[in-house]
C-alpha positions in Angstrom: -4.8 -22.1 21.7 -5.8 -20.2 18.8 -3.1 -17.3 18.4 -4.1 -13.9 18.3 -4.4 -12.0 15.1 -1.1 -10.2 16.2 0.7 -13.6 16.6 -1.0 -15.2 13.7 -0.1 -12.1 11.3 3.9 -12.0 12.4 4.2 -15.6 11.9 2.5 -15.2 8.7 5.0 -12.9 7.3 8.1 -14.4 9.1 6.9 -17.8 7.3 6.8 -19.6 11.1 3.6 -21.1 10.3 0.4 -19.2 11.1 -3.3 -20.6 11.7 -5.1 -18.5 8.5 -4.1 -16.6 5.8 -4.3 -12.8 6.7 -6.6 -10.4 4.5 -8.5 -7.3 3.6 -10.8 -5.5 1.7 -10.7 -1.9 1.1 -13.5 -0.1 -0.4 -12.9 3.1 -2.4 -15.0 6.0 -1.6 -16.2 6.4 -5.3 -17.4 2.6 -4.8 -19.4 3.4 -1.8 -20.9 6.1 -3.6 -21.7 3.9 -6.3 -23.2 1.1 -4.8 -24.9 2.4 -1.4 -27.0 0.4 0.3 -26.2 -2.7 -2.3 -22.5 -2.5 -0.6 -24.0 -2.6 3.0 -25.6 -5.9 2.3 -22.3 -7.2 1.4 -20.7 -6.0 4.6 -23.1 -7.2 6.5 -22.8 -10.9 5.2 -19.2 -10.6 5.9 -18.7 -9.7 9.4 -14.9 -11.6 9.5 -14.2 -9.3 7.0 -15.8 -6.2 8.0 -16.0 -6.7 11.8 -19.0 -4.4 13.5 -20.1 -3.1 10.6 -23.6 -1.7 10.7 -25.9 -0.5 7.9 -26.6 3.4 8.4 -23.3 4.6 9.3 -22.6 6.5 6.0 -24.9 9.2 5.3 -25.3 8.7 1.1 -27.1 11.6 0.8 -24.2 13.8 2.0 -21.1 12.0 1.2 -18.0 14.6 1.8 -14.6 13.8 0.7 -11.1 15.2 1.4 -10.4 18.1 -1.6 -7.9 15.8 -3.2 -10.7 13.1 -3.0 -13.2 15.7 -4.4 -14.1 15.8 -8.6 -12.8 19.4 -10.2 -11.8 21.1 -6.7 -8.0 22.0 -6.5 -6.2 21.2 -3.6 -2.7 22.8 -2.2 -0.8 19.9 -0.3 1.9 21.0 2.6 4.7 20.5 -0.3 3.1 23.3 -2.5 1.7 20.6 -5.3 -1.9 21.3 -6.7 -3.8 18.5 -7.2 -7.0 17.9 -9.0 -9.3 14.5 -9.1 -12.0 13.8 -11.8 -14.3 11.6 -9.8 -15.6 11.6 -6.4 -13.8 9.5 -4.1 -10.7 8.5 -6.2 -7.3 10.2 -5.5 -6.6 12.9 -7.8 -3.2 13.7 -9.7 -1.0 16.6 -9.2 -1.5 19.5 -12.1 1.0 22.1 -10.3 4.7 21.3 -9.8 6.5 23.7 -7.3 9.7 22.5 -8.3 9.2 22.0 -12.2 11.7 24.6 -12.5 14.9 23.8 -10.4 15.6 27.6 -9.7 12.8 27.3 -7.2 14.6 24.7 -5.0 16.9 27.5 -3.3 13.8 29.0 -2.1 11.3 26.1 -1.5 11.3 24.4 1.9 9.4 21.0 3.0 7.0 20.6 5.5 8.1 20.1 8.9 7.6 16.5 9.3 7.0 16.9 13.5 4.2 19.4 12.9 2.9 18.7 9.0 2.1 15.7 7.1 1.5 16.0 3.3 -2.2 17.3 3.6 -2.6 18.9 7.1 -1.6 18.8 10.6 0.2 16.2 12.2 -0.4 15.1 16.0 2.5 13.0 17.0 1.4 12.3 20.6 -2.1 11.2 19.6 -0.3 8.9 17.0 2.1 7.5 19.8 -0.8 6.6 22.4 -2.6 5.1 19.5 0.5 2.8 19.3 0.9 2.4 22.9 -3.2 1.7 23.4 -2.9 -1.2 20.4 0.1 -2.6 22.2 -1.8 -2.7 25.7 -4.6 -4.5 24.0 -1.9 -7.0 22.2 -3.0 -5.9 18.9 -0.9 -5.4 15.7 0.6 -2.2 15.6 1.9 -0.3 12.6 3.6 2.8 11.4 4.4 4.3 8.1 5.3 6.8 5.6 2.8 8.9 3.6 1.9 7.1 0.0 4.4 8.5 -2.6 7.0 9.3 0.1 9.9 8.9 -2.6 9.7 8.2 -5.9 6.4 10.0 -6.1 7.2 12.9 -4.5 9.9 13.3 -6.6 7.9 13.8 -9.6 5.2 15.5 -7.7 7.2 18.3 -6.7 9.4 17.9 -10.4 6.6 17.1 -12.8 7.3 13.2 -14.6 8.8 14.2 -17.8 11.4 16.9 -15.9 12.1 13.8 -13.4 12.8 11.0 -16.1 15.4 13.8 -17.6 16.8 14.4 -14.5 17.8 10.3 -14.0 18.8 10.2 -17.5 20.9 13.7 -17.4 22.1 12.6 -13.6 21.3 16.6 -12.5 23.3 17.1 -9.2 20.1 18.9 -8.1 18.0 15.7 -8.4 20.6 13.8 -5.4 19.9 17.1 -3.4 16.3 16.9 -3.5 16.6 12.9 -2.5 18.9 13.8 0.3 15.9 16.5 1.4 13.2 13.9 1.3 15.1 11.7 2.7 15.8 13.0 5.7 12.1 14.4 6.1 11.1 10.8 5.8 13.8 9.7 8.4 12.4 11.8 11.1 8.6 10.1 10.8 10.6 6.8 10.4 12.2 7.2 13.8 9.2 8.7 15.5 7.3 4.8 15.0 10.2 2.9 15.4 10.7 4.8 18.7 7.2 3.7 19.8 8.0 0.1 18.7 5.5 -0.7 16.1 5.7 -4.1 14.6 5.5 -3.0 10.7 6.9 -0.3 9.2 5.0 0.6 5.9 6.5 1.9 2.7 4.0 2.7 0.1 4.4 4.3 -3.7 3.6 3.3 -6.9 6.5 2.1 -9.1 5.5 0.5 -12.1 3.4 1.3 -15.2 1.4 -1.7 -17.0 4.3 -3.7 -18.1 7.6 -2.1 -16.7 8.7 -0.3 -13.9 8.8 3.5 -14.2 12.6 3.9 -14.3 14.7 0.7 -15.0 16.9 -1.5 -12.6 20.2 0.5 -13.6 18.5 3.8 -12.6 16.7 2.5 -9.7 20.0 1.0 -8.2 21.5 4.5 -8.9 19.1 6.8 -7.6 16.6 4.5 -5.3 18.0 1.9 -3.7 20.1 3.8 -1.9 17.7 5.9 -0.5 15.2 3.2 0.3 17.7 1.3 2.3 18.4 4.3 4.3 15.0 4.6 5.5 14.3 0.5 5.7 17.5 -0.5 7.6 16.6 1.3 10.9 13.7 -0.6 10.8 15.7 -3.8 10.5 17.9 -3.2 12.9 14.8 -2.3 15.6 13.4 -5.6 14.5 10.1 -4.0 12.9 9.2 -5.8 9.9 9.7 -3.6 6.5 6.3 -3.6 4.3 6.5 -2.0 0.7 3.3 -1.4 -1.3 3.7 -0.6 -5.4 1.1 -0.2 -7.7 2.3 -1.7 -11.3 4.9 -4.2 -12.7 7.8 -4.1 -10.5 9.2 -7.4 -11.0 12.4 -5.7 -13.0 13.1 -3.8 -9.6 12.3 -6.8 -7.1 15.7 -7.8 -6.1 16.6 -4.5 -5.8 13.5 -3.7 -3.4 14.2 -7.0 -1.5 18.1 -6.1 -1.3 17.0 -2.5 0.5 15.4 -4.5 3.0 11.4 -5.7 2.2 10.3 -8.0 4.5 6.8 -7.8 2.9 5.8 -7.0 -0.6 2.6 -5.6 -2.3 2.2 -6.3 -5.5 -0.5 -6.5 -8.0 -1.4 -9.7 -8.8 -2.3 -10.1 -12.8 0.2 -7.2 -13.1 3.4 -9.0 -12.3 2.1 -12.3 -13.0 1.1 -15.3 -10.3 3.6 -17.8 -11.8 6.4 -15.1 -12.1 5.7 -14.2 -8.3 5.8 -17.6 -7.5 9.0 -18.2 -9.1 10.8 -15.2 -8.1 9.5 -13.7 -4.5 7.8 -16.8 -3.0 9.9 -17.9 -0.1 12.4 -14.6 -0.3 9.6 -12.2 1.2 6.0 -12.4 2.6 3.7 -11.4 -0.7 0.8 -9.3 0.5 -0.9 -9.8 -2.8 -2.8 -7.0 -4.3 -5.9 -9.0 -6.0 -6.7 -7.6 -9.5 -9.2 -4.8 -9.7 -8.7 -4.4 -13.8 -10.7 -7.5 -15.2 -11.6 -10.5 -13.0 -13.3 -9.1 -10.1 -14.7 -5.8 -11.5 -15.7 -8.1 -14.8 -15.5 -11.6 -13.9 -18.3 -13.9 -12.9 -18.4 -15.7 -9.6 -16.8 -18.7 -10.5 -13.7 -16.9 -12.1 -13.4 -14.7 -9.0 -13.2 -17.9 -6.9 -10.9 -19.2 -9.2 -8.6 -16.5 -9.1 -8.1 -16.6 -5.3 -7.8 -20.6 -5.3 -4.9 -20.2 -8.1 -3.2 -17.4 -5.9 -3.7 -19.4 -3.0 -2.4 -22.8 -4.1 1.0 -21.0 -6.0 1.6 -18.5 -3.6 0.8 -19.9 -0.2 2.1 -22.7 1.9 1.9 -24.3 5.1 4.9 -22.4 6.3 2.6 -18.9 5.5 4.2 -16.2 3.5 0.8 -15.0 1.6 -1.9 -12.6 2.5 -4.3 -10.8 0.3 -5.5 -7.4 0.1 -8.4 -6.0 -2.2 -9.3 -2.7 -3.3 -12.5 -2.3 -4.5 -13.2 0.3 -6.9 -15.9 1.0 -9.5 -17.3 -0.1 -11.9 -17.0 -3.5 -9.7 -20.8 -4.7 -8.9 -21.9 -5.5 -5.5 -22.3 -9.1 -6.7 -18.9 -9.1 -7.5 -17.5 -7.7 -4.4 -19.8 -10.8 -2.4 -18.2 -13.0 -4.6 -14.6 -12.4 -3.8 -15.2 -12.0 0.1 -17.0 -15.2 -0.1 -13.8 -16.7 -1.9 -11.5 -15.1 0.6 -13.4 -16.6 3.7 -13.1 -19.9 1.7 -9.4 -19.9 1.3 -8.6 -18.2 4.3 -7.7 -21.4 5.8 -6.7 -23.7 2.8 -3.1 -24.4 4.0 -4.0 -25.5 7.6 -7.2 -27.3 7.5 -6.1 -30.7 5.3 -7.3 -28.9 2.1 -3.4 -28.1 1.5 -2.1 -31.2 2.2 -1.2 -30.5 6.0 
C-alpha cells in the first residue's frame, strides 16, 4: 500500500526508507509578474508539482503585492523597522533601524507574539484550527517562526555594521536584546508545539556568497545557545526541526546540527554538492535549495537535468534524507522552469524504481 504524503515525508526526513523524494517549486511574485501566461502553461503541464492549478487564477493586469514586496513603497513593520524594495514581488530590505542607537532600547518594546506577527495581526485560534483540520485529514503539519527571527532580526533592529561591532566588542546590551528575541520567539514555538505539529520551521539567512555572516567562534558564542533554547523544546516534543538559510553555511554547519537541526535547507552550488555530501549527508536530512543564480536561470534544458541528476545521485539514498525545493526568480525563463519541473519529476523515484540500484 502506497505511503501517504505525510508518511513519506516523515520517513524521508528520518531516513527510514520513503517511496519517493519530496520536492516543491516556489514561484516568486516577481516571476509571475514577468512570465504571466507562459508560466501558467508550465504549471498546467506539471500537476504533480502544482496540484489543482488552473489558468486565470491571477489577474495579471491588477497584481497587488504586500507593501514590503511593492517597489518604492516604504513599510513599517511591528518591530519598528522600515522596509523598502526595488522590484515588485521581491522582498525589500530594512532602511531604518529602530535600535541603531542603543539608547533606544530603554523605551523600545517588541510586538506581543500572541496578537501581533512581524507585519500584521496574528490569529492564533485560526492558525491552530488549521493544524487540527490538517491532522484530522492525515496531512503533514508544520509550524514556524517568521523568516529572520533571530540573527536577521538583530541586524534589522541594529543595522548590519552596528551588529558586527556588537559581536566583536561583546557589548552587554547585545545579549539583552538576544534574550528578548528568544523569549518572544519561544512563545510562538510553544503555540505550535502545543498544537502537535510534525515539523517546526526555523528560517533565516546566515551566509554570504562565500562565508557565513559571522564565523564559527562568534556563532558558537552568541547564536548557538539561542538556537538551542528555541529548538530543544521541539526535539522534546518529537517534532522535526527544520532550518533554512541562504548563503554559505558550511563553516557553521556543525553548530547548527549541535543546536538541534534535523532538516537543513542549504543552497546547493553556493555550499558545494560534494561538500554537502561529505559533511552533511547521513547526519541530517538535506532539503536542498536548488540553484537560482546560474544553471536554472541561464542554463540549457540538458544542464538543468544534469544538475538534478548529480544532486540526487550524490545526496540521495534508498534510506531517504534528501528533499528538494526550488525558488524561481527573474530572469528565469518559462522554458527553464519547465525543464526544472520535468527533471524533478524524472528523478523523484530514482532511488526506489531500480535506477538507483534498489
